PDB file of N, CA, C and O in Angstrom:
ATOM      1  N   MET A   1     -49.276-219.426-152.603  1.00  0.00           N
ATOM      2  CA  MET A   1     -47.852-219.177-152.761  1.00  0.00           C
ATOM      3  C   MET A   1     -47.070-220.151-151.889  1.00  0.00           C
ATOM      4  O   MET A   1     -47.376-220.335-150.711  1.00  0.00           O
ATOM      5  N   ASP A   2     -46.076-220.758-152.474  1.00  0.00           N
ATOM      6  CA  ASP A   2     -45.223-221.727-151.779  1.00  0.00           C
ATOM      7  C   ASP A   2     -44.252-220.978-150.870  1.00  0.00           C
ATOM      8  O   ASP A   2     -43.486-220.137-151.340  1.00  0.00           O
ATOM      9  N   PRO A   3     -44.280-221.281-149.559  1.00  0.00           N
ATOM     10  CA  PRO A   3     -43.371-220.581-148.641  1.00  0.00           C
ATOM     11  C   PRO A   3     -41.908-221.010-148.799  1.00  0.00           C
ATOM     12  O   PRO A   3     -41.015-220.327-148.297  1.00  0.00           O
ATOM     13  N   GLY A   4     -41.649-222.111-149.477  1.00  0.00           N
ATOM     14  CA  GLY A   4     -40.285-222.583-149.654  1.00  0.00           C
ATOM     15  C   GLY A   4     -39.939-223.681-148.661  1.00  0.00           C
ATOM     16  O   GLY A   4     -40.482-223.746-147.558  1.00  0.00           O
ATOM     17  N   ASP A   5     -39.032-224.531-149.078  1.00  0.00           N
ATOM     18  CA  ASP A   5     -38.656-225.700-148.277  1.00  0.00           C
ATOM     19  C   ASP A   5     -38.105-225.331-146.903  1.00  0.00           C
ATOM     20  O   ASP A   5     -38.442-225.968-145.905  1.00  0.00           O
ATOM     21  N   ASP A   6     -37.256-224.300-146.848  1.00  0.00           N
ATOM     22  CA  ASP A   6     -36.666-223.890-145.566  1.00  0.00           C
ATOM     23  C   ASP A   6     -37.750-223.525-144.559  1.00  0.00           C
ATOM     24  O   ASP A   6     -37.704-223.945-143.402  1.00  0.00           O
ATOM     25  N   GLU A   7     -38.717-222.746-145.006  1.00  0.00           N
ATOM     26  CA  GLU A   7     -39.772-222.297-144.105  1.00  0.00           C
ATOM     27  C   GLU A   7     -40.690-223.453-143.694  1.00  0.00           C
ATOM     28  O   GLU A   7     -41.119-223.532-142.543  1.00  0.00           O
ATOM     29  N   ILE A   8     -40.984-224.334-144.628  1.00  0.00           N
ATOM     30  CA  ILE A   8     -41.825-225.496-144.309  1.00  0.00           C
ATOM     31  C   ILE A   8     -41.129-226.371-143.267  1.00  0.00           C
ATOM     32  O   ILE A   8     -41.755-226.798-142.297  1.00  0.00           O
ATOM     33  N   MET A   9     -39.842-226.637-143.465  1.00  0.00           N
ATOM     34  CA  MET A   9     -39.072-227.466-142.523  1.00  0.00           C
ATOM     35  C   MET A   9     -38.991-226.792-141.161  1.00  0.00           C
ATOM     36  O   MET A   9     -39.139-227.455-140.135  1.00  0.00           O
ATOM     37  N   ALA A  10     -38.759-225.491-141.140  1.00  0.00           N
ATOM     38  CA  ALA A  10     -38.664-224.764-139.874  1.00  0.00           C
ATOM     39  C   ALA A  10     -39.995-224.795-139.125  1.00  0.00           C
ATOM     40  O   ALA A  10     -40.010-224.975-137.907  1.00  0.00           O
ATOM     41  N   LEU A  11     -41.097-224.623-139.823  1.00  0.00           N
ATOM     42  CA  LEU A  11     -42.411-224.647-139.187  1.00  0.00           C
ATOM     43  C   LEU A  11     -42.711-226.039-138.620  1.00  0.00           C
ATOM     44  O   LEU A  11     -43.195-226.160-137.494  1.00  0.00           O
ATOM     45  N   ALA A  12     -42.426-227.083-139.395  1.00  0.00           N
ATOM     46  CA  ALA A  12     -42.644-228.448-138.908  1.00  0.00           C
ATOM     47  C   ALA A  12     -41.809-228.702-137.657  1.00  0.00           C
ATOM     48  O   ALA A  12     -42.297-229.302-136.699  1.00  0.00           O
ATOM     49  N   HIS A  13     -40.565-228.255-137.659  1.00  0.00           N
ATOM     50  CA  HIS A  13     -39.699-228.432-136.493  1.00  0.00           C
ATOM     51  C   HIS A  13     -40.247-227.671-135.292  1.00  0.00           C
ATOM     52  O   HIS A  13     -40.322-228.210-134.188  1.00  0.00           O
ATOM     53  N   HIS A  14     -40.629-226.416-135.513  1.00  0.00           N
ATOM     54  CA  HIS A  14     -41.165-225.572-134.440  1.00  0.00           C
ATOM     55  C   HIS A  14     -42.406-226.211-133.804  1.00  0.00           C
ATOM     56  O   HIS A  14     -42.599-226.132-132.591  1.00  0.00           O
ATOM     57  N   GLU A  15     -43.243-226.842-134.632  1.00  0.00           N
ATOM     58  CA  GLU A  15     -44.471-227.460-134.140  1.00  0.00           C
ATOM     59  C   GLU A  15     -44.274-228.912-133.719  1.00  0.00           C
ATOM     60  O   GLU A  15     -45.225-229.563-133.285  1.00  0.00           O
ATOM     61  N   GLY A  16     -43.047-229.430-133.843  1.00  0.00           N
ATOM     62  CA  GLY A  16     -42.762-230.813-133.453  1.00  0.00           C
ATOM     63  C   GLY A  16     -43.426-231.833-134.358  1.00  0.00           C
ATOM     64  O   GLY A  16     -43.808-232.914-133.910  1.00  0.00           O
ATOM     65  N   ARG A  17     -43.565-231.492-135.627  1.00  0.00           N
ATOM     66  CA  ARG A  17     -44.254-232.372-136.577  1.00  0.00           C
ATOM     67  C   ARG A  17     -43.256-233.117-137.457  1.00  0.00           C
ATOM     68  O   ARG A  17     -42.256-232.553-137.901  1.00  0.00           O
ATOM     69  N   ILE A  18     -43.545-234.389-137.698  1.00  0.00           N
ATOM     70  CA  ILE A  18     -42.780-235.180-138.652  1.00  0.00           C
ATOM     71  C   ILE A  18     -43.240-234.756-140.044  1.00  0.00           C
ATOM     72  O   ILE A  18     -44.440-234.698-140.312  1.00  0.00           O
ATOM     73  N   LEU A  19     -42.305-234.464-140.914  1.00  0.00           N
ATOM     74  CA  LEU A  19     -42.600-234.005-142.262  1.00  0.00           C
ATOM     75  C   LEU A  19     -42.663-235.211-143.194  1.00  0.00           C
ATOM     76  O   LEU A  19     -41.713-235.991-143.264  1.00  0.00           O
ATOM     77  N   ILE A  20     -43.765-235.370-143.904  1.00  0.00           N
ATOM     78  CA  ILE A  20     -43.922-236.433-144.892  1.00  0.00           C
ATOM     79  C   ILE A  20     -43.929-235.771-146.256  1.00  0.00           C
ATOM     80  O   ILE A  20     -44.703-234.846-146.503  1.00  0.00           O
ATOM     81  N   THR A  21     -43.059-236.251-147.148  1.00  0.00           N
ATOM     82  CA  THR A  21     -42.865-235.563-148.426  1.00  0.00           C
ATOM     83  C   THR A  21     -42.512-236.532-149.546  1.00  0.00           C
ATOM     84  O   THR A  21     -42.045-237.644-149.303  1.00  0.00           O
ATOM     85  N   LEU A  22     -42.744-236.092-150.763  1.00  0.00           N
ATOM     86  CA  LEU A  22     -42.264-236.783-151.959  1.00  0.00           C
ATOM     87  C   LEU A  22     -40.939-236.177-152.424  1.00  0.00           C
ATOM     88  O   LEU A  22     -40.267-236.732-153.293  1.00  0.00           O
ATOM     89  N   ASP A  23     -40.573-235.046-151.846  1.00  0.00           N
ATOM     90  CA  ASP A  23     -39.462-234.212-152.290  1.00  0.00           C
ATOM     91  C   ASP A  23     -38.169-234.563-151.561  1.00  0.00           C
ATOM     92  O   ASP A  23     -38.102-234.483-150.335  1.00  0.00           O
ATOM     93  N   LYS A  24     -37.147-234.950-152.314  1.00  0.00           N
ATOM     94  CA  LYS A  24     -35.871-235.307-151.683  1.00  0.00           C
ATOM     95  C   LYS A  24     -35.126-234.100-151.129  1.00  0.00           C
ATOM     96  O   LYS A  24     -34.181-234.259-150.357  1.00  0.00           O
ATOM     97  N   ASP A  25     -35.537-232.898-151.513  1.00  0.00           N
ATOM     98  CA  ASP A  25     -34.852-231.695-151.032  1.00  0.00           C
ATOM     99  C   ASP A  25     -34.894-231.558-149.510  1.00  0.00           C
ATOM    100  O   ASP A  25     -33.965-231.007-148.920  1.00  0.00           O
ATOM    101  N   PHE A  26     -35.954-232.049-148.863  1.00  0.00           N
ATOM    102  CA  PHE A  26     -36.040-231.925-147.408  1.00  0.00           C
ATOM    103  C   PHE A  26     -34.973-232.781-146.719  1.00  0.00           C
ATOM    104  O   PHE A  26     -34.395-232.355-145.719  1.00  0.00           O
ATOM    105  N   GLY A  27     -34.714-233.959-147.232  1.00  0.00           N
ATOM    106  CA  GLY A  27     -33.640-234.780-146.683  1.00  0.00           C
ATOM    107  C   GLY A  27     -32.297-234.115-146.859  1.00  0.00           C
ATOM    108  O   GLY A  27     -31.449-234.170-145.968  1.00  0.00           O
ATOM    109  N   GLU A  28     -32.094-233.484-148.005  1.00  0.00           N
ATOM    110  CA  GLU A  28     -30.844-232.782-148.257  1.00  0.00           C
ATOM    111  C   GLU A  28     -30.690-231.569-147.329  1.00  0.00           C
ATOM    112  O   GLU A  28     -29.591-231.283-146.855  1.00  0.00           O
ATOM    113  N   LEU A  29     -31.794-230.861-147.074  1.00  0.00           N
ATOM    114  CA  LEU A  29     -31.734-229.746-146.122  1.00  0.00           C
ATOM    115  C   LEU A  29     -31.273-230.242-144.756  1.00  0.00           C
ATOM    116  O   LEU A  29     -30.449-229.607-144.097  1.00  0.00           O
ATOM    117  N   ALA A  30     -31.810-231.378-144.343  1.00  0.00           N
ATOM    118  CA  ALA A  30     -31.482-231.918-143.024  1.00  0.00           C
ATOM    119  C   ALA A  30     -30.054-232.441-142.973  1.00  0.00           C
ATOM    120  O   ALA A  30     -29.335-232.178-142.009  1.00  0.00           O
ATOM    121  N   VAL A  31     -29.636-233.174-143.989  1.00  0.00           N
ATOM    122  CA  VAL A  31     -28.325-233.836-143.962  1.00  0.00           C
ATOM    123  C   VAL A  31     -27.200-232.879-144.349  1.00  0.00           C
ATOM    124  O   VAL A  31     -26.231-232.730-143.605  1.00  0.00           O
ATOM    125  N   VAL A  32     -27.320-232.239-145.492  1.00  0.00           N
ATOM    126  CA  VAL A  32     -26.229-231.417-146.015  1.00  0.00           C
ATOM    127  C   VAL A  32     -26.120-230.093-145.268  1.00  0.00           C
ATOM    128  O   VAL A  32     -25.023-229.663-144.909  1.00  0.00           O
ATOM    129  N   ARG A  33     -27.274-229.443-145.034  1.00  0.00           N
ATOM    130  CA  ARG A  33     -27.249-228.134-144.393  1.00  0.00           C
ATOM    131  C   ARG A  33     -27.459-228.203-142.895  1.00  0.00           C
ATOM    132  O   ARG A  33     -27.335-227.192-142.203  1.00  0.00           O
ATOM    133  N   GLY A  34     -27.778-229.392-142.382  1.00  0.00           N
ATOM    134  CA  GLY A  34     -27.940-229.552-140.943  1.00  0.00           C
ATOM    135  C   GLY A  34     -29.134-228.815-140.364  1.00  0.00           C
ATOM    136  O   GLY A  34     -29.133-228.461-139.185  1.00  0.00           O
ATOM    137  N   GLN A  35     -30.158-228.578-141.187  1.00  0.00           N
ATOM    138  CA  GLN A  35     -31.339-227.860-140.691  1.00  0.00           C
ATOM    139  C   GLN A  35     -32.085-228.723-139.687  1.00  0.00           C
ATOM    140  O   GLN A  35     -32.323-229.907-139.924  1.00  0.00           O
ATOM    141  N   ALA A  36     -32.448-228.119-138.569  1.00  0.00           N
ATOM    142  CA  ALA A  36     -33.164-228.828-137.511  1.00  0.00           C
ATOM    143  C   ALA A  36     -34.520-229.295-138.033  1.00  0.00           C
ATOM    144  O   ALA A  36     -35.167-228.611-138.826  1.00  0.00           O
ATOM    145  N   HIS A  37     -34.936-230.471-137.572  1.00  0.00           N
ATOM    146  CA  HIS A  37     -36.230-231.012-137.967  1.00  0.00           C
ATOM    147  C   HIS A  37     -36.710-231.991-136.913  1.00  0.00           C
ATOM    148  O   HIS A  37     -35.951-232.410-136.038  1.00  0.00           O
ATOM    149  N   ALA A  38     -37.979-232.346-137.010  1.00  0.00           N
ATOM    150  CA  ALA A  38     -38.580-233.286-136.056  1.00  0.00           C
ATOM    151  C   ALA A  38     -38.860-234.619-136.729  1.00  0.00           C
ATOM    152  O   ALA A  38     -39.820-235.304-136.376  1.00  0.00           O
ATOM    153  N   GLY A  39     -38.028-234.993-137.696  1.00  0.00           N
ATOM    154  CA  GLY A  39     -38.191-236.246-138.424  1.00  0.00           C
ATOM    155  C   GLY A  39     -38.741-235.994-139.817  1.00  0.00           C
ATOM    156  O   GLY A  39     -39.571-235.110-140.028  1.00  0.00           O
ATOM    157  N   VAL A  40     -38.257-236.796-140.766  1.00  0.00           N
ATOM    158  CA  VAL A  40     -38.697-236.681-142.154  1.00  0.00           C
ATOM    159  C   VAL A  40     -38.980-238.080-142.689  1.00  0.00           C
ATOM    160  O   VAL A  40     -38.170-238.993-142.532  1.00  0.00           O
ATOM    161  N   ILE A  41     -40.133-238.233-143.317  1.00  0.00           N
ATOM    162  CA  ILE A  41     -40.457-239.445-144.072  1.00  0.00           C
ATOM    163  C   ILE A  41     -40.517-239.030-145.535  1.00  0.00           C
ATOM    164  O   ILE A  41     -41.288-238.147-145.912  1.00  0.00           O
ATOM    165  N   ARG A  42     -39.697-239.676-146.353  1.00  0.00           N
ATOM    166  CA  ARG A  42     -39.696-239.383-147.788  1.00  0.00           C
ATOM    167  C   ARG A  42     -40.240-240.582-148.543  1.00  0.00           C
ATOM    168  O   ARG A  42     -39.768-241.708-148.388  1.00  0.00           O
ATOM    169  N   LEU A  43     -41.242-240.312-149.361  1.00  0.00           N
ATOM    170  CA  LEU A  43     -41.863-241.340-150.188  1.00  0.00           C
ATOM    171  C   LEU A  43     -41.236-241.272-151.575  1.00  0.00           C
ATOM    172  O   LEU A  43     -41.448-240.306-152.308  1.00  0.00           O
ATOM    173  N   ALA A  44     -40.470-242.290-151.935  1.00  0.00           N
ATOM    174  CA  ALA A  44     -39.752-242.274-153.209  1.00  0.00           C
ATOM    175  C   ALA A  44     -40.340-243.328-154.148  1.00  0.00           C
ATOM    176  O   ALA A  44     -40.285-244.526-153.869  1.00  0.00           O
ATOM    177  N   ILE A  45     -40.895-242.868-155.250  1.00  0.00           N
ATOM    178  CA  ILE A  45     -41.414-243.748-156.297  1.00  0.00           C
ATOM    179  C   ILE A  45     -42.438-244.746-155.750  1.00  0.00           C
ATOM    180  O   ILE A  45     -42.525-245.873-156.237  1.00  0.00           O
ATOM    181  N   LEU A  46     -43.190-244.349-154.772  1.00  0.00           N
ATOM    182  CA  LEU A  46     -44.184-245.222-154.156  1.00  0.00           C
ATOM    183  C   LEU A  46     -45.557-244.870-154.724  1.00  0.00           C
ATOM    184  O   LEU A  46     -45.951-243.704-154.690  1.00  0.00           O
ATOM    185  N   PRO A  47     -46.296-245.858-155.248  1.00  0.00           N
ATOM    186  CA  PRO A  47     -47.616-245.558-155.797  1.00  0.00           C
ATOM    187  C   PRO A  47     -48.516-244.882-154.755  1.00  0.00           C
ATOM    188  O   PRO A  47     -48.471-245.223-153.573  1.00  0.00           O
ATOM    189  N   ALA A  48     -49.320-243.935-155.197  1.00  0.00           N
ATOM    190  CA  ALA A  48     -50.187-243.160-154.299  1.00  0.00           C
ATOM    191  C   ALA A  48     -51.090-244.060-153.462  1.00  0.00           C
ATOM    192  O   ALA A  48     -51.366-243.744-152.305  1.00  0.00           O
ATOM    193  N   VAL A  49     -51.551-245.168-154.021  1.00  0.00           N
ATOM    194  CA  VAL A  49     -52.464-246.052-153.278  1.00  0.00           C
ATOM    195  C   VAL A  49     -51.764-246.755-152.114  1.00  0.00           C
ATOM    196  O   VAL A  49     -52.439-247.296-151.239  1.00  0.00           O
ATOM    197  N   GLN A  50     -50.434-246.760-152.083  1.00  0.00           N
ATOM    198  CA  GLN A  50     -49.682-247.415-151.010  1.00  0.00           C
ATOM    199  C   GLN A  50     -49.122-246.436-149.979  1.00  0.00           C
ATOM    200  O   GLN A  50     -48.678-246.854-148.910  1.00  0.00           O
ATOM    201  N   GLN A  51     -49.140-245.149-150.284  1.00  0.00           N
ATOM    202  CA  GLN A  51     -48.460-244.168-149.446  1.00  0.00           C
ATOM    203  C   GLN A  51     -48.993-244.118-148.023  1.00  0.00           C
ATOM    204  O   GLN A  51     -48.202-244.141-147.081  1.00  0.00           O
ATOM    205  N   ALA A  52     -50.294-244.051-147.836  1.00  0.00           N
ATOM    206  CA  ALA A  52     -50.859-243.949-146.481  1.00  0.00           C
ATOM    207  C   ALA A  52     -50.527-245.185-145.660  1.00  0.00           C
ATOM    208  O   ALA A  52     -50.145-245.067-144.495  1.00  0.00           O
ATOM    209  N   ARG A  53     -50.666-246.358-146.242  1.00  0.00           N
ATOM    210  CA  ARG A  53     -50.389-247.606-145.517  1.00  0.00           C
ATOM    211  C   ARG A  53     -48.934-247.654-145.063  1.00  0.00           C
ATOM    212  O   ARG A  53     -48.647-248.015-143.922  1.00  0.00           O
ATOM    213  N   PHE A  54     -48.025-247.295-145.949  1.00  0.00           N
ATOM    214  CA  PHE A  54     -46.611-247.330-145.583  1.00  0.00           C
ATOM    215  C   PHE A  54     -46.271-246.254-144.552  1.00  0.00           C
ATOM    216  O   PHE A  54     -45.464-246.497-143.655  1.00  0.00           O
ATOM    217  N   CYS A  55     -46.873-245.073-144.667  1.00  0.00           N
ATOM    218  CA  CYS A  55     -46.631-244.021-143.672  1.00  0.00           C
ATOM    219  C   CYS A  55     -47.075-244.474-142.293  1.00  0.00           C
ATOM    220  O   CYS A  55     -46.351-244.278-141.316  1.00  0.00           O
ATOM    221  N   LEU A  56     -48.242-245.071-142.198  1.00  0.00           N
ATOM    222  CA  LEU A  56     -48.730-245.556-140.895  1.00  0.00           C
ATOM    223  C   LEU A  56     -47.816-246.635-140.330  1.00  0.00           C
ATOM    224  O   LEU A  56     -47.529-246.645-139.133  1.00  0.00           O
ATOM    225  N   MET A  57     -47.360-247.537-141.181  1.00  0.00           N
ATOM    226  CA  MET A  57     -46.460-248.597-140.732  1.00  0.00           C
ATOM    227  C   MET A  57     -45.129-248.032-140.244  1.00  0.00           C
ATOM    228  O   MET A  57     -44.606-248.467-139.218  1.00  0.00           O
ATOM    229  N   VAL A  58     -44.580-247.062-140.979  1.00  0.00           N
ATOM    230  CA  VAL A  58     -43.302-246.452-140.596  1.00  0.00           C
ATOM    231  C   VAL A  58     -43.454-245.648-139.308  1.00  0.00           C
ATOM    232  O   VAL A  58     -42.578-245.696-138.444  1.00  0.00           O
ATOM    233  N   LEU A  59     -44.545-244.916-139.171  1.00  0.00           N
ATOM    234  CA  LEU A  59     -44.779-244.162-137.938  1.00  0.00           C
ATOM    235  C   LEU A  59     -44.881-245.093-136.739  1.00  0.00           C
ATOM    236  O   LEU A  59     -44.358-244.779-135.669  1.00  0.00           O
ATOM    237  N   ALA A  60     -45.549-246.240-136.903  1.00  0.00           N
ATOM    238  CA  ALA A  60     -45.676-247.199-135.803  1.00  0.00           C
ATOM    239  C   ALA A  60     -44.325-247.834-135.473  1.00  0.00           C
ATOM    240  O   ALA A  60     -43.993-248.015-134.302  1.00  0.00           O
ATOM    241  N   ARG A  61     -43.562-248.167-136.485  1.00  0.00           N
ATOM    242  CA  ARG A  61     -42.301-248.891-136.278  1.00  0.00           C
ATOM    243  C   ARG A  61     -41.137-247.982-135.913  1.00  0.00           C
ATOM    244  O   ARG A  61     -40.288-248.366-135.108  1.00  0.00           O
ATOM    245  N   TYR A  62     -41.079-246.793-136.482  1.00  0.00           N
ATOM    246  CA  TYR A  62     -39.918-245.917-136.313  1.00  0.00           C
ATOM    247  C   TYR A  62     -40.281-244.566-135.691  1.00  0.00           C
ATOM    248  O   TYR A  62     -39.512-243.611-135.808  1.00  0.00           O
ATOM    249  N   GLY A  63     -41.421-244.474-135.041  1.00  0.00           N
ATOM    250  CA  GLY A  63     -41.880-243.210-134.470  1.00  0.00           C
ATOM    251  C   GLY A  63     -40.885-242.564-133.531  1.00  0.00           C
ATOM    252  O   GLY A  63     -40.644-241.360-133.611  1.00  0.00           O
ATOM    253  N   LEU A  64     -40.306-243.350-132.641  1.00  0.00           N
ATOM    254  CA  LEU A  64     -39.341-242.779-131.687  1.00  0.00           C
ATOM    255  C   LEU A  64     -38.091-242.273-132.392  1.00  0.00           C
ATOM    256  O   LEU A  64     -37.566-241.213-132.052  1.00  0.00           O
ATOM    257  N   GLU A  65     -37.615-243.033-133.372  1.00  0.00           N
ATOM    258  CA  GLU A  65     -36.442-242.600-134.128  1.00  0.00           C
ATOM    259  C   GLU A  65     -36.746-241.311-134.900  1.00  0.00           C
ATOM    260  O   GLU A  65     -35.918-240.401-134.951  1.00  0.00           O
ATOM    261  N   LEU A  66     -37.939-241.244-135.497  1.00  0.00           N
ATOM    262  CA  LEU A  66     -38.328-240.043-136.218  1.00  0.00           C
ATOM    263  C   LEU A  66     -38.397-238.842-135.282  1.00  0.00           C
ATOM    264  O   LEU A  66     -37.899-237.768-135.616  1.00  0.00           O
ATOM    265  N   GLN A  67     -39.003-239.011-134.127  1.00  0.00           N
ATOM    266  CA  GLN A  67     -39.099-237.910-133.170  1.00  0.00           C
ATOM    267  C   GLN A  67     -37.722-237.431-132.727  1.00  0.00           C
ATOM    268  O   GLN A  67     -37.552-236.269-132.360  1.00  0.00           O
ATOM    269  N   ALA A  68     -36.742-238.328-132.761  1.00  0.00           N
ATOM    270  CA  ALA A  68     -35.370-237.965-132.391  1.00  0.00           C
ATOM    271  C   ALA A  68     -34.619-237.323-133.554  1.00  0.00           C
ATOM    272  O   ALA A  68     -33.478-236.888-133.391  1.00  0.00           O
ATOM    273  N   GLY A  69     -35.263-237.260-134.747  1.00  0.00           N
ATOM    274  CA  GLY A  69     -34.633-236.596-135.883  1.00  0.00           C
ATOM    275  C   GLY A  69     -34.155-237.500-136.995  1.00  0.00           C
ATOM    276  O   GLY A  69     -33.321-237.090-137.802  1.00  0.00           O
ATOM    277  N   ALA A  70     -34.665-238.726-137.060  1.00  0.00           N
ATOM    278  CA  ALA A  70     -34.279-239.637-138.138  1.00  0.00           C
ATOM    279  C   ALA A  70     -34.937-239.215-139.448  1.00  0.00           C
ATOM    280  O   ALA A  70     -35.921-238.476-139.462  1.00  0.00           O
ATOM    281  N   ILE A  71     -34.372-239.701-140.537  1.00  0.00           N
ATOM    282  CA  ILE A  71     -34.962-239.545-141.863  1.00  0.00           C
ATOM    283  C   ILE A  71     -35.232-240.947-142.384  1.00  0.00           C
ATOM    284  O   ILE A  71     -34.325-241.776-142.450  1.00  0.00           O
ATOM    285  N   VAL A  72     -36.482-241.211-142.755  1.00  0.00           N
ATOM    286  CA  VAL A  72     -36.872-242.522-143.267  1.00  0.00           C
ATOM    287  C   VAL A  72     -37.283-242.349-144.721  1.00  0.00           C
ATOM    288  O   VAL A  72     -38.135-241.521-145.042  1.00  0.00           O
ATOM    289  N   THR A  73     -36.672-243.135-145.592  1.00  0.00           N
ATOM    290  CA  THR A  73     -37.027-243.132-147.009  1.00  0.00           C
ATOM    291  C   THR A  73     -37.727-244.440-147.325  1.00  0.00           C
ATOM    292  O   THR A  73     -37.205-245.522-147.057  1.00  0.00           O
ATOM    293  N   ILE A  74     -38.922-244.324-147.902  1.00  0.00           N
ATOM    294  CA  ILE A  74     -39.712-245.493-148.273  1.00  0.00           C
ATOM    295  C   ILE A  74     -39.685-245.610-149.793  1.00  0.00           C
ATOM    296  O   ILE A  74     -40.101-244.697-150.506  1.00  0.00           O
ATOM    297  N   GLU A  75     -39.189-246.748-150.276  1.00  0.00           N
ATOM    298  CA  GLU A  75     -39.154-247.058-151.698  1.00  0.00           C
ATOM    299  C   GLU A  75     -39.835-248.401-151.885  1.00  0.00           C
ATOM    300  O   GLU A  75     -39.962-249.158-150.923  1.00  0.00           O
ATOM    301  N   PRO A  76     -40.273-248.717-153.086  1.00  0.00           N
ATOM    302  CA  PRO A  76     -40.854-250.043-153.300  1.00  0.00           C
ATOM    303  C   PRO A  76     -39.860-251.137-152.882  1.00  0.00           C
ATOM    304  O   PRO A  76     -38.746-251.197-153.402  1.00  0.00           O
ATOM    305  N   GLY A  77     -40.264-251.988-151.953  1.00  0.00           N
ATOM    306  CA  GLY A  77     -39.428-253.098-151.512  1.00  0.00           C
ATOM    307  C   GLY A  77     -38.320-252.732-150.552  1.00  0.00           C
ATOM    308  O   GLY A  77     -37.492-253.585-150.234  1.00  0.00           O
ATOM    309  N   ARG A  78     -38.269-251.494-150.073  1.00  0.00           N
ATOM    310  CA  ARG A  78     -37.151-251.097-149.211  1.00  0.00           C
ATOM    311  C   ARG A  78     -37.509-249.892-148.348  1.00  0.00           C
ATOM    312  O   ARG A  78     -38.164-248.954-148.802  1.00  0.00           O
ATOM    313  N   ILE A  79     -37.065-249.938-147.092  1.00  0.00           N
ATOM    314  CA  ILE A  79     -37.200-248.808-146.182  1.00  0.00           C
ATOM    315  C   ILE A  79     -35.815-248.532-145.615  1.00  0.00           C
ATOM    316  O   ILE A  79     -35.184-249.414-145.033  1.00  0.00           O
ATOM    317  N   ARG A  80     -35.349-247.294-145.789  1.00  0.00           N
ATOM    318  CA  ARG A  80     -34.036-246.909-145.266  1.00  0.00           C
ATOM    319  C   ARG A  80     -34.225-245.925-144.132  1.00  0.00           C
ATOM    320  O   ARG A  80     -35.009-244.981-144.231  1.00  0.00           O
ATOM    321  N   VAL A  81     -33.493-246.159-143.046  1.00  0.00           N
ATOM    322  CA  VAL A  81     -33.570-245.269-141.887  1.00  0.00           C
ATOM    323  C   VAL A  81     -32.200-244.644-141.675  1.00  0.00           C
ATOM    324  O   VAL A  81     -31.205-245.343-141.483  1.00  0.00           O
ATOM    325  N   ARG A  82     -32.165-243.334-141.712  1.00  0.00           N
ATOM    326  CA  ARG A  82     -30.937-242.600-141.391  1.00  0.00           C
ATOM    327  C   ARG A  82     -31.166-242.000-140.012  1.00  0.00           C
ATOM    328  O   ARG A  82     -31.936-241.050-139.870  1.00  0.00           O
ATOM    329  N   PRO A  83     -30.503-242.546-138.993  1.00  0.00           N
ATOM    330  CA  PRO A  83     -30.708-242.042-137.626  1.00  0.00           C
ATOM    331  C   PRO A  83     -30.281-240.587-137.503  1.00  0.00           C
ATOM    332  O   PRO A  83     -29.488-240.078-138.296  1.00  0.00           O
ATOM    333  N   ALA A  84     -30.820-239.944-136.503  1.00  0.00           N
ATOM    334  CA  ALA A  84     -30.404-238.576-136.196  1.00  0.00           C
ATOM    335  C   ALA A  84     -28.924-238.602-135.835  1.00  0.00           C
ATOM    336  O   ALA A  84     -28.456-239.557-135.215  1.00  0.00           O
ATOM    337  N   PRO A  85     -28.185-237.566-136.215  1.00  0.00           N
ATOM    338  CA  PRO A  85     -26.772-237.539-135.829  1.00  0.00           C
ATOM    339  C   PRO A  85     -26.643-237.469-134.315  1.00  0.00           C
ATOM    340  O   PRO A  85     -27.388-236.762-133.636  1.00  0.00           O
ATOM    341  N   SER A  86     -25.695-238.209-133.820  1.00  0.00           N
ATOM    342  CA  SER A  86     -25.463-238.136-132.366  1.00  0.00           C
ATOM    343  C   SER A  86     -24.495-237.002-132.100  1.00  0.00           C
ATOM    344  O   SER A  86     -23.498-236.813-132.797  1.00  0.00           O
ATOM    345  N   HIS A  87     -24.831-236.262-131.066  1.00  0.00           N
ATOM    346  CA  HIS A  87     -23.982-235.133-130.680  1.00  0.00           C
ATOM    347  C   HIS A  87     -23.276-235.490-129.388  1.00  0.00           C
ATOM    348  O   HIS A  87     -23.927-235.859-128.411  1.00  0.00           O
ATOM    349  N   PRO A  88     -21.946-235.387-129.365  1.00  0.00           N
ATOM    350  CA  PRO A  88     -21.238-235.735-128.120  1.00  0.00           C
ATOM    351  C   PRO A  88     -21.644-234.807-126.984  1.00  0.00           C
ATOM    352  O   PRO A  88     -21.934-233.629-127.194  1.00  0.00           O
ATOM    353  N   GLU A  89     -21.660-235.356-125.793  1.00  0.00           N
ATOM    354  CA  GLU A  89     -21.971-234.569-124.606  1.00  0.00           C
ATOM    355  C   GLU A  89     -20.862-233.545-124.361  1.00  0.00           C
ATOM    356  O   GLU A  89     -19.686-233.871-124.522  1.00  0.00           O
ATOM    357  N   PRO A  90     -21.209-232.319-123.976  1.00  0.00           N
ATOM    358  CA  PRO A  90     -20.174-231.319-123.698  1.00  0.00           C
ATOM    359  C   PRO A  90     -19.333-231.745-122.496  1.00  0.00           C
ATOM    360  O   PRO A  90     -19.832-232.340-121.541  1.00  0.00           O
ATOM    361  N   SER A  91     -18.041-231.422-122.575  1.00  0.00           N
ATOM    362  CA  SER A  91     -17.135-231.798-121.479  1.00  0.00           C
ATOM    363  C   SER A  91     -17.187-230.811-120.363  1.00  0.00           C
ATOM    364  O   SER A  91     -16.489-230.973-119.362  1.00  0.00           O
TER     365      SER A  91
END
């Protein structure tokens, strides 16, 4: 039984895990609904034989940004990084 996207995202965040997915809904949960997460890598239209190689490369290159809450989308010929939103320091 599928626990649902909200629960999967919450569990990954609780465990400090970067979520790797083919599903764009996780990015929307993070951006539109502001759900807390420990980084998201989205594989968009990427052949299965390339997914592991690109994930390892993105983790090596953008690991710190992901841990800070970035969302990285990997598409053929393109990698997009959406940094974590910056929160102003309380006055």
